[in-house]
C-alpha positions as CSV (number, residue, x, y, z in Angstrom):
1,A,-19.6,7.6,-30.8
2,A,-21.6,10.2,-29.0
3,E,-25.3,9.5,-28.6
4,N,-28.4,10.8,-26.9
5,P,-30.0,8.8,-24.1
6,G,-31.9,5.8,-25.4
7,E,-30.3,5.7,-28.8
8,G,-28.4,2.6,-28.2
9,I,-25.6,3.2,-30.8
10,A,-23.2,1.1,-28.6
11,K,-25.4,-2.0,-29.0
12,T,-25.4,-1.5,-32.8
13,L,-21.6,-1.0,-33.0
14,A,-20.8,-3.9,-30.5
15,T,-22.5,-6.5,-32.6
16,R,-21.0,-5.5,-36.0
17,P,-18.9,-8.3,-37.5
18,E,-15.7,-6.2,-37.8
19,I,-15.7,-5.5,-34.1
20,R,-13.5,-8.2,-32.6
21,I,-12.4,-6.9,-29.2
22,I,-14.6,-5.0,-26.7
23,D,-13.4,-3.4,-23.5
24,Y,-16.2,-2.3,-21.3
25,T,-16.6,-0.6,-17.9
26,G,-19.9,0.5,-16.6
27,S,-23.3,-0.8,-15.5
28,T,-23.8,-4.5,-14.8
29,S,-26.9,-4.6,-17.0
30,F,-25.2,-3.5,-20.2
31,G,-22.0,-5.5,-19.3
32,D,-24.2,-8.6,-19.1
33,W,-25.8,-7.7,-22.4
34,L,-22.4,-7.4,-24.1
35,E,-21.3,-10.8,-22.8
36,T,-24.5,-12.4,-24.0
37,N,-24.9,-10.7,-27.4
38,A,-21.5,-9.6,-28.8
39,R,-20.7,-13.2,-29.7
40,Q,-18.3,-12.3,-32.5
41,A,-16.0,-10.4,-30.2
42,Q,-13.6,-11.1,-27.3
43,V,-15.5,-9.2,-24.5
44,Y,-13.7,-7.8,-21.4
45,T,-16.1,-6.4,-18.8
46,E,-15.5,-4.6,-15.6
47,K,-19.0,-4.0,-14.2
48,A,-19.9,-3.5,-10.5
49,G,-21.2,-5.3,-7.5
50,V,-22.0,-5.0,-3.8
51,N,-18.6,-4.0,-2.3
52,T,-18.5,-5.0,1.4
53,V,-16.4,-4.1,4.5
54,V,-16.3,-6.4,7.5
55,V,-15.7,-4.5,10.7
56,H,-14.6,-6.8,13.6
57,S,-12.0,-4.9,15.6
58,T,-9.2,-2.3,15.1
59,D,-6.1,-1.0,16.9
60,D,-6.5,2.4,15.3
61,Y,-10.2,3.4,15.6
62,K,-9.6,7.0,14.6
63,G,-7.6,5.9,11.6
64,M,-10.3,3.4,10.5
65,L,-13.0,6.0,10.7
66,S,-11.0,8.5,8.8
67,N,-10.1,5.9,6.1
68,L,-13.7,4.8,5.7
69,A,-15.1,8.3,5.6
70,F,-12.7,9.2,2.8
71,S,-13.6,6.0,0.9
72,L,-17.3,6.6,1.2
73,S,-17.0,10.3,0.0
74,L,-14.5,10.1,-2.8
75,Y,-16.1,11.0,-6.2
76,S,-19.5,10.9,-4.4
77,G,-19.3,7.2,-4.2
78,Q,-19.5,6.9,-7.9
79,M,-16.7,4.4,-8.3
80,C,-17.1,0.7,-9.0
81,T,-14.8,0.1,-6.1
82,T,-16.6,2.2,-3.5
83,P,-17.8,0.3,-0.4
84,Q,-21.5,-0.1,0.0
85,N,-22.1,-2.5,2.9
86,L,-20.4,-2.2,6.3
87,L,-21.0,-5.4,8.2
88,I,-20.7,-4.7,11.9
89,P,-21.6,-7.0,14.8
90,R,-24.7,-5.7,16.7
91,D,-22.8,-6.3,20.0
92,G,-20.1,-3.9,18.9
93,I,-16.4,-4.1,18.2
94,A,-13.1,-3.9,20.2
95,T,-10.9,-0.9,19.6
96,D,-7.8,0.8,21.0
97,Q,-10.3,3.2,22.6
98,G,-12.2,0.5,24.3
99,P,-15.4,-1.4,23.2
100,K,-17.7,0.5,20.8
101,T,-21.3,-0.4,20.3
102,F,-22.9,-0.7,16.9
103,D,-24.6,2.6,17.4
104,E,-21.4,4.2,18.5
105,V,-19.4,3.0,15.5
106,T,-22.1,4.2,13.0
107,A,-22.5,7.6,14.8
108,D,-18.7,8.1,15.0
109,L,-18.4,7.3,11.2
110,A,-21.1,9.8,10.5
111,R,-19.1,12.4,12.5
112,A,-16.0,11.5,10.6
113,V,-17.7,12.0,7.2
114,D,-19.2,15.3,8.5
115,G,-15.8,16.5,9.6
116,L,-14.2,15.5,6.3
117,L,-16.8,17.4,4.3
118,G,-17.6,20.2,6.7
119,D,-15.8,22.8,4.6
120,D,-17.7,23.2,1.4
121,A,-14.7,24.0,-0.8
122,R,-13.0,20.8,0.3
123,A,-16.2,18.8,0.0
124,N,-16.7,20.0,-3.6
125,A,-13.2,18.9,-4.5
126,L,-13.6,15.5,-3.0
127,L,-17.2,14.8,-4.2
128,G,-17.4,16.2,-7.7
129,A,-20.9,16.1,-9.2
130,I,-23.6,13.5,-9.4
131,V,-23.4,12.1,-12.9
132,N,-27.0,11.4,-13.8
133,P,-30.6,11.7,-12.4
134,D,-30.7,7.9,-11.6
135,V,-27.9,8.3,-9.0
136,K,-29.7,11.3,-7.4
137,A,-32.9,9.3,-7.3
138,R,-31.2,6.3,-5.6
139,L,-29.6,8.6,-3.1
140,E,-33.0,10.3,-2.2
141,A,-34.8,6.9,-2.0
142,A,-32.1,5.4,0.3
143,A,-33.2,7.5,3.2
144,G,-36.5,5.6,3.3
145,L,-34.9,2.2,3.5
146,G,-33.8,2.3,7.2
147,E,-32.7,4.5,10.0
148,V,-30.6,7.4,8.6
149,V,-27.4,7.9,10.6
150,L,-26.0,10.6,8.3
151,A,-28.3,12.6,6.1
152,S,-27.2,13.8,2.7
153,R,-26.9,17.5,2.2
154,E,-26.9,19.6,-0.9
155,L,-23.9,21.7,-1.9
156,T,-23.4,24.5,-4.3
157,N,-20.2,24.6,-6.4
158,P,-19.3,28.3,-7.1
159,E,-17.4,27.3,-10.3
160,F,-20.2,25.1,-11.6
161,P,-23.4,26.5,-10.2
162,D,-25.6,24.0,-12.2
163,A,-23.8,21.0,-10.9
164,V,-25.7,18.6,-8.7
165,V,-23.5,18.0,-5.6
166,R,-24.6,15.8,-2.6
167,T,-22.8,14.5,0.4
168,P,-23.1,10.7,1.3
169,V,-26.0,9.2,3.2
170,I,-25.4,6.4,5.7
171,V,-28.4,4.1,6.6
172,K,-28.6,1.6,9.4
173,L,-30.1,-1.8,8.5
174,D,-30.8,-4.9,10.6
175,G,-29.2,-7.8,8.8
176,A,-31.6,-10.2,10.5
177,K,-34.7,-8.6,9.0
178,P,-35.8,-10.1,5.6
179,D,-37.1,-6.7,4.4
180,A,-33.7,-5.2,4.9
181,E,-32.0,-7.8,2.6
182,A,-33.6,-6.3,-0.5
183,A,-31.6,-3.1,0.2
184,Y,-28.2,-4.4,1.2
185,M,-28.2,-7.2,-1.3
186,S,-28.7,-4.8,-4.2
187,E,-26.2,-2.5,-5.8
188,C,-27.0,1.1,-4.9
189,F,-24.5,3.0,-7.1
190,G,-23.7,6.4,-5.7
191,P,-23.0,8.1,-2.3
192,V,-25.1,5.5,-0.4
193,S,-23.8,3.2,2.3
194,F,-25.5,0.7,4.6
195,A,-24.3,-0.1,8.1
196,V,-25.7,-3.6,8.5
197,A,-26.0,-5.1,12.0
198,V,-25.1,-8.8,12.0
199,D,-25.4,-11.2,14.9
200,S,-21.7,-12.4,14.9
201,V,-18.5,-12.3,12.9
202,P,-19.2,-15.8,11.4
203,D,-22.5,-14.4,10.2
204,A,-20.6,-11.4,8.7
205,V,-18.2,-13.7,6.9
206,E,-21.0,-15.9,5.6
207,L,-22.9,-12.8,4.4
208,L,-19.8,-11.6,2.7
209,R,-19.4,-14.9,0.9
210,R,-23.0,-14.9,-0.3
211,T,-22.8,-11.3,-1.4
212,I,-19.7,-11.9,-3.5
213,R,-21.0,-15.1,-5.0
214,E,-24.5,-13.8,-5.9
215,K,-23.8,-10.1,-6.6
216,G,-20.1,-9.8,-7.2
217,A,-17.6,-7.4,-5.6
218,M,-14.9,-5.3,-7.1
219,T,-13.4,-4.7,-3.6
220,V,-13.7,-6.2,-0.1
221,G,-12.3,-4.6,3.0
222,A,-11.9,-5.9,6.5
223,Y,-10.8,-4.5,9.9
224,T,-9.7,-7.0,12.5
225,T,-7.0,-7.6,15.1
226,D,-7.9,-11.3,15.3
227,A,-5.8,-13.7,13.3
228,A,-8.6,-16.3,12.9
229,T,-11.1,-13.7,11.6
230,E,-8.5,-12.4,9.2
231,R,-7.9,-15.9,7.9
232,A,-11.7,-16.5,7.6
233,V,-12.2,-13.3,5.5
234,E,-9.2,-14.0,3.4
235,E,-10.3,-17.6,2.7
236,V,-13.7,-16.3,1.5
237,C,-12.1,-13.8,-0.8
238,L,-9.7,-16.5,-2.2
239,E,-12.6,-18.9,-2.8
240,E,-15.0,-16.3,-4.2
241,A,-12.2,-14.5,-6.1
242,A,-12.5,-11.0,-4.7
243,Q,-9.7,-8.4,-4.1
244,L,-9.2,-7.8,-0.4
245,S,-7.8,-4.9,1.6
246,L,-7.0,-5.4,5.3
247,N,-6.9,-2.8,8.1
248,L,-6.4,0.3,5.9
249,T,-6.0,3.2,8.3
250,G,-3.7,5.6,6.5
251,G,-3.5,7.1,3.0
252,V,-4.3,4.0,1.1
253,Y,-8.0,3.4,0.4
254,V,-10.0,0.3,-0.6
255,N,-11.6,2.1,-3.6
256,Q,-8.3,3.3,-5.0
257,T,-7.0,0.3,-6.9
258,A,-4.5,0.9,-9.6
259,A,-4.7,-1.4,-12.6
260,F,-1.0,-2.0,-13.0
261,S,-0.1,-2.4,-9.3
262,D,-3.3,-3.7,-7.8
263,F,-5.3,-6.2,-9.8
264,H,-8.5,-4.3,-10.6
265,G,-11.2,-6.9,-10.5
266,S,-10.5,-10.5,-10.6
267,G,-12.7,-12.0,-13.3
268,G,-13.7,-14.7,-10.9
269,N,-17.0,-13.2,-9.6
270,P,-20.0,-11.6,-11.2
271,A,-18.6,-8.0,-10.9
272,A,-16.1,-8.5,-13.8
273,N,-15.1,-11.2,-16.3
274,A,-11.5,-9.9,-16.4
275,A,-8.8,-8.5,-14.2
276,L,-7.1,-5.3,-15.2
277,T,-4.4,-6.2,-16.0
278,D,-3.3,-9.8,-15.5
279,G,-1.5,-11.9,-18.1
280,A,-4.8,-13.2,-19.5
281,F,-6.1,-9.6,-20.1
282,V,-3.1,-9.0,-22.4
283,A,-2.4,-12.4,-23.9
284,S,-5.9,-13.4,-24.9
285,R,-6.0,-10.4,-27.2
286,F,-3.6,-12.1,-29.6
287,R,-4.0,-15.1,-31.8
288,V,-1.5,-17.0,-34.0
289,V,-2.5,-17.4,-37.7
290,E,-0.5,-19.6,-40.0
291,V,-0.2,-19.3,-43.8
292,R,1.5,-22.2,-45.5
293,R,2.8,-22.5,-49.1
294,E,4.3,-25.3,-50.7
295,G,7.8,-24.3,-51.7
């Protein structure tokens, strides 16, 4: 049912008595509204959250940077599965190219994104267009939240000259500063990522736990060559019910989760109340009704 902005036809339809099943994907605010108000229906929501990547160490530094650059750029970051927060120890990480400081990691990631999107034709194909003015406004405001490592730039698409196309912005934040928390603990949907400096890996793991529990996450990523760190991150994701991708350095990306081979969402944290598609997603659509007659 097509509608103009502000009309709210979806709210009217969603609460009609004959509507018995609702499948929803979109903003958290309207998903929460549906769960609260469409009481006559079985409601399946896949909303959004604050997707997080823990960066501890890697044995393929170039592959890690390439993988993250693609994940941050794809569809201009306008996927419910796109990483937002990159939690990196302020003392740096271990790599196959030697130790890398926090500043080196963020600068190298910025260069990787720049390299990926340096050709305008390829950039337009990867990015697509900004979907609405709210995303553009968040992108522009993000530059004022911290130190900009990678500035967003405007592109022109020759096939669609009126399209609004922007490259991602990466902003450095200090995880120890209370004023930074308001930024990285809020969903900033669009091509915006925060490189958050944390004091230690245990701090990163604890912040990951709190983020999933309070804000939800459709995806979690982690890079580590340490078995204990891997177990700690995995334990958090199991306890908080978040889908985890470990050490992706090739052609598989954290924000590319296929519904029928990778469980899309879990239904166990605030980002979604269902997993696409586990058994419950299918089975709970059906009910058994009995009609008895005395023969």
